C-alpha positions as CSV (number, residue, x, y, z in Angstrom):
1,X,0.0,0.0,0.0
2,X,1.3,3.4,-1.0
3,X,0.9,6.7,0.9
4,X,-1.6,7.9,-1.8
5,X,-3.6,4.7,-1.5
6,X,-3.6,5.0,2.3
7,X,-4.9,8.6,2.1
8,X,-7.6,7.7,-0.3
9,X,-8.9,4.8,1.9
10,X,-8.7,7.1,5.0
11,X,-10.7,9.8,3.2
12,X,-13.3,7.2,2.3
13,X,-13.5,5.9,5.9
14,X,-13.8,9.4,7.4
15,X,-16.4,10.5,4.8
16,X,-18.6,7.5,4.9
17,X,-18.3,6.0,8.4
18,X,-21.2,8.2,9.8
19,X,-23.2,8.5,6.7
20,X,-25.8,5.8,5.9
21,X,-23.9,4.6,2.9
22,X,-21.5,2.0,4.4
23,X,-17.9,2.8,5.0
24,X,-16.8,-0.8,4.8
25,X,-18.5,-1.2,1.5
26,X,-16.9,2.0,0.1
27,X,-13.4,0.9,1.3
28,X,-13.9,-2.5,-0.4
29,X,-14.9,-0.7,-3.6
30,X,-12.0,1.8,-3.3
31,X,-9.5,-1.0,-2.7
32,X,-10.8,-3.0,-5.6
33,X,-10.7,-0.1,-8.0
34,X,-7.1,0.8,-7.0
35,X,-6.1,-2.9,-7.3
36,X,-4.9,-3.1,-3.7
37,X,-4.3,-6.7,-2.6
38,X,-6.4,-7.8,0.3
39,X,-3.4,-8.8,2.3
40,X,-3.2,-8.9,6.1
41,X,-2.0,-5.3,6.4
42,X,-4.7,-3.9,4.2
43,X,-7.4,-5.6,6.2
44,X,-5.8,-4.3,9.4
45,X,-5.4,-0.8,8.0
46,X,-9.1,-0.6,7.1
47,X,-10.0,-1.5,10.7
48,X,-7.4,0.4,12.5
49,X,-8.1,3.8,10.9
50,X,-11.6,3.6,12.6
51,X,-9.8,4.9,15.7
52,X,-9.5,8.3,14.0
53,X,-13.2,8.3,13.2
54,X,-14.0,7.3,16.8
55,X,-11.9,10.2,18.1
56,X,-13.8,12.7,16.0
57,X,-17.1,11.7,17.7
58,X,-15.5,12.1,21.2
59,X,-14.1,15.5,20.2
60,X,-17.3,16.8,18.7
61,X,-19.5,15.5,21.6
62,X,-16.9,15.9,24.4
63,X,-19.6,17.4,26.7
64,X,-21.5,14.1,26.5
65,X,-18.4,11.9,27.0
66,X,-16.8,14.1,29.7
67,X,-16.7,14.2,32.7
68,X,-16.9,10.4,33.1
69,X,-19.6,10.6,35.7
70,X,-22.4,10.6,33.1
71,X,-23.2,7.0,34.3
72,X,-26.7,6.8,32.6
73,X,-25.2,7.8,29.2
74,X,-22.4,5.2,29.5
75,X,-24.8,2.6,30.7
76,X,-27.0,3.0,27.6
77,X,-24.0,2.6,25.4
78,X,-22.9,-0.5,27.2
79,X,-26.3,-2.1,27.0
80,X,-26.7,-1.1,23.3
81,X,-23.3,-2.6,22.3
82,X,-23.9,-6.0,23.9
83,X,-25.7,-7.5,20.8
84,X,-22.9,-6.5,18.4
85,X,-20.2,-7.8,20.8
86,X,-21.9,-11.2,21.2
87,X,-22.6,-11.7,17.5
88,X,-19.2,-10.4,16.5
89,X,-17.5,-12.9,18.8
90,X,-19.5,-15.8,17.5
91,X,-19.3,-15.1,13.8
92,X,-16.0,-13.2,13.4
93,X,-14.6,-15.6,10.7
94,X,-17.8,-15.5,8.6
95,X,-17.9,-11.7,8.8
96,X,-14.3,-11.5,7.7
97,X,-15.1,-13.7,4.7
98,X,-18.0,-11.5,3.6
99,X,-15.7,-8.4,3.8
100,X,-13.9,-9.6,0.7
101,X,-17.0,-9.8,-1.5
102,X,-17.8,-6.7,-3.8
103,X,-21.0,-8.5,-4.9
104,X,-22.3,-8.7,-1.3
105,X,-21.7,-4.9,-1.0
106,X,-23.4,-4.2,-4.3
107,X,-26.6,-6.1,-3.4
108,X,-26.8,-4.6,0.1
109,X,-26.1,-1.1,-1.2
110,X,-29.1,-1.6,-3.6
111,X,-31.5,-3.0,-1.0
112,X,-30.4,-0.5,1.6
113,X,-31.0,2.3,-0.8
114,X,-34.6,1.2,-1.4
115,X,-35.2,1.0,2.4
116,X,-33.8,4.6,2.9
117,X,-36.1,6.0,0.3
118,X,-39.2,4.9,2.3
119,X,-37.8,5.2,5.8
120,X,-39.3,8.6,6.5
121,X,-42.7,7.4,5.6
122,X,-42.3,4.2,7.6
123,X,-41.5,5.9,10.8
124,X,-43.4,9.2,11.0
125,X,-44.0,9.4,14.8
126,X,-41.1,10.8,16.8
127,X,-41.6,11.4,20.5
128,X,-38.0,11.3,21.7
129,X,-36.1,14.5,20.9
130,X,-33.1,14.2,23.3
131,X,-30.7,11.5,24.4
132,X,-31.7,11.6,28.0
133,X,-35.2,10.3,27.2
134,X,-33.9,7.1,25.5
135,X,-34.7,4.2,27.9
136,X,-32.3,1.3,28.4
137,X,-34.8,-1.0,26.6
138,X,-34.8,1.3,23.6
139,X,-31.0,1.5,23.6
140,X,-30.8,-2.3,23.6
141,X,-33.2,-2.6,20.7
142,X,-31.2,0.0,18.7
143,X,-28.2,-2.2,19.4
144,X,-29.9,-5.2,17.9
145,X,-30.7,-3.2,14.8
146,X,-27.0,-2.2,14.6
147,X,-26.1,-5.9,14.2
148,X,-27.6,-5.9,10.7
149,X,-24.5,-3.9,9.6
150,X,-22.3,-6.9,10.1
151,X,-23.2,-7.7,6.5
152,X,-20.9,-5.5,4.4
153,X,-22.6,-2.7,2.6
154,X,-25.5,-2.4,5.0
155,X,-24.0,0.5,7.0
156,X,-23.7,0.6,10.7
157,X,-24.9,4.2,10.7
158,X,-28.0,3.4,8.6
159,X,-29.0,0.4,10.6
160,X,-28.7,2.0,14.0
161,X,-30.4,5.3,12.8
162,X,-33.3,3.2,11.4
163,X,-33.4,1.4,14.7
164,X,-33.5,4.7,16.5
165,X,-36.4,6.0,14.4
166,X,-38.3,2.7,14.8
167,X,-37.9,3.4,18.6
168,X,-39.5,6.9,18.1
169,X,-36.3,9.0,18.1
170,X,-36.2,12.0,15.9
171,X,-33.9,11.8,12.9
172,X,-31.3,14.0,14.5
173,X,-31.3,12.3,17.9
174,X,-31.3,8.9,16.2
175,X,-28.2,10.0,14.2
176,X,-26.4,11.4,17.2
177,X,-27.1,8.2,19.3
178,X,-25.7,6.2,16.3
179,X,-22.5,8.3,16.5
180,X,-22.3,7.7,20.3
181,X,-22.9,4.0,19.8
182,X,-20.1,3.9,17.2
183,X,-17.5,4.6,19.9
184,X,-17.7,1.4,22.0
185,X,-18.7,-0.7,18.9
186,X,-15.8,0.4,16.7
187,X,-13.4,0.6,19.6
188,X,-14.1,-3.0,20.5
189,X,-13.8,-4.2,16.9
190,X,-10.6,-2.3,16.3
191,X,-9.1,-3.3,19.6
192,X,-9.9,-7.0,19.0
193,X,-8.3,-6.8,15.5
194,X,-5.2,-5.0,16.8
195,X,-4.7,-7.5,19.6
196,X,-5.1,-10.4,17.2
197,X,-2.6,-8.8,14.8
198,X,-0.1,-8.3,17.7
199,X,-0.5,-12.0,18.6
200,X,-0.5,-13.6,15.1
201,X,1.3,-11.1,12.8
202,X,3.3,-8.7,15.1
203,X,5.5,-7.7,12.1
204,X,2.6,-5.7,10.7
205,X,2.9,-3.3,13.6
206,X,6.6,-3.1,13.9
207,X,7.5,-2.1,10.4
208,X,8.2,1.6,10.2
209,X,6.4,2.1,6.9
210,X,3.3,0.3,8.2
211,X,3.3,2.5,11.3
212,X,3.6,5.6,9.2
213,X,0.6,4.6,7.1
214,X,-1.5,3.7,10.1
215,X,-0.7,7.1,11.8
216,X,-1.4,9.0,8.6
217,X,-4.6,7.1,8.0
218,X,-5.9,7.8,11.4
219,X,-5.2,11.6,11.2
220,X,-6.9,11.8,7.8
221,X,-9.9,9.8,8.9
222,X,-10.2,12.0,12.0
223,X,-10.2,15.3,10.1
224,X,-12.6,14.1,7.4
225,X,-15.0,12.5,9.9
226,X,-15.3,15.7,11.8
227,X,-16.4,17.5,8.7
228,X,-18.7,14.7,7.6
229,X,-20.6,14.5,11.0
230,X,-21.3,18.2,11.0
231,X,-22.6,18.1,7.4
232,X,-24.7,15.0,8.0
233,X,-26.7,16.3,11.0
234,X,-27.6,19.6,9.3
235,X,-28.5,17.9,6.0
236,X,-30.5,15.2,7.7
237,X,-32.7,17.7,9.6
238,X,-33.5,19.6,6.4
239,X,-33.7,16.8,3.8
240,X,-34.0,13.4,5.4
241,X,-32.7,10.2,3.8
242,X,-34.0,10.4,0.2
243,X,-30.7,11.5,-1.4
244,X,-28.7,8.8,0.4
245,X,-31.2,6.2,-0.7
246,X,-30.9,7.1,-4.4
247,X,-27.1,7.3,-4.1
248,X,-27.0,3.8,-2.7
249,X,-29.3,2.5,-5.5
250,X,-27.2,4.1,-8.2
251,X,-23.9,2.8,-6.7
252,X,-25.3,-0.6,-6.2
253,X,-26.5,-0.9,-9.8
254,X,-23.2,0.4,-11.1
255,X,-21.3,-2.1,-9.0
256,X,-23.5,-5.0,-10.2
257,X,-22.9,-4.0,-13.8
258,X,-19.1,-3.7,-13.3
259,X,-18.9,-7.1,-11.6
260,X,-20.9,-8.9,-14.2
261,X,-19.0,-7.3,-17.1
262,X,-15.7,-8.3,-15.5
263,X,-14.4,-4.8,-14.8
264,X,-14.6,-5.4,-11.0
265,X,-13.6,-8.6,-9.3
């Protein structure tokens, strides 16, 4: 992986992680188009740069995360992340196998786009307009919805936001809770992959060039994610999900065409 390729993938991660269009799917697409081999370091890089995106949420919403005595807030996040931790532990190998399939991404992009087009009509009643009013039960149910995103291309952001709206949260509150939930979810996934790499392939984290790429990738992902989150909240309040739905459909159709014509493997 070159520095240019690392920057491109980090920009894609930061730009798409918190939008309902699937960061994993877009990184798979970007890697495929650039011809980057899916070796152990590339897989690790795509996971590790999520730390930069996580940090952007903590910085933007630092009043929520600090001081650390916001026990109710942290309890909700802990309860909501339990389903993802359990399923991730049980099906880690199967999830890793799906991560290498552009066709899976294409299909889920298409189906997810259709869902987003109609999501505002499906969930019209919103009675919860602040995080403090989210119950522990609602938080857990949102966490279950988030698990759908273990299928590449679904989008963790989209599934958890849809789960929030199904639980009567307003669009903006559902989006913000999705951001908050990303912190323990992504931290756990990233931490697990890093520990696994240290144990099984320690050379990936001791090579100077690899460390430079990981550091650069996290910085780029952090900066881009900061901008993306601010844009998304404002856009969502005014326009809803329609544009994201059509975007997913168009990208899904293009990918299916490219795969079946042999331009994308």
